C-alpha positions in Angstrom: -16.8 -40.4 21.5 -13.4 -40.4 19.9 -11.5 -37.1 19.5 -11.8 -37.3 15.7 -15.5 -37.5 15.9 -15.8 -34.4 18.1 -13.4 -32.6 15.8 -15.6 -33.5 12.9 -18.6 -32.1 14.8 -16.8 -28.9 15.5 -15.9 -28.6 11.8 -19.5 -29.3 10.8 -20.7 -26.5 13.2 -18.3 -24.1 11.6 -19.4 -25.0 8.1 -23.0 -24.6 9.1 -22.3 -21.1 10.5 -20.5 -20.2 7.3 -23.4 -21.5 5.2 -25.8 -19.4 7.2 -23.7 -16.3 6.7 -23.3 -17.0 3.0 -27.1 -17.5 2.5 -27.8 -14.4 4.5 -25.4 -12.4 2.3 -27.0 -13.8 -0.8 -30.5 -12.8 0.3 -29.2 -9.3 1.0 -27.6 -9.1 -2.5 -30.8 -10.5 -4.1 -32.9 -7.8 -2.4 -30.6 -5.2 -4.0 -30.8 -6.6 -7.5 
């Protein structure tokens, strides 16, 4: 695997974590509204 490909995978993982965090926060907000 080329270094750029593994870099992209790392970025994707970070994005996925951020998305999970954001959706969790949204659900928490929705339960309050």
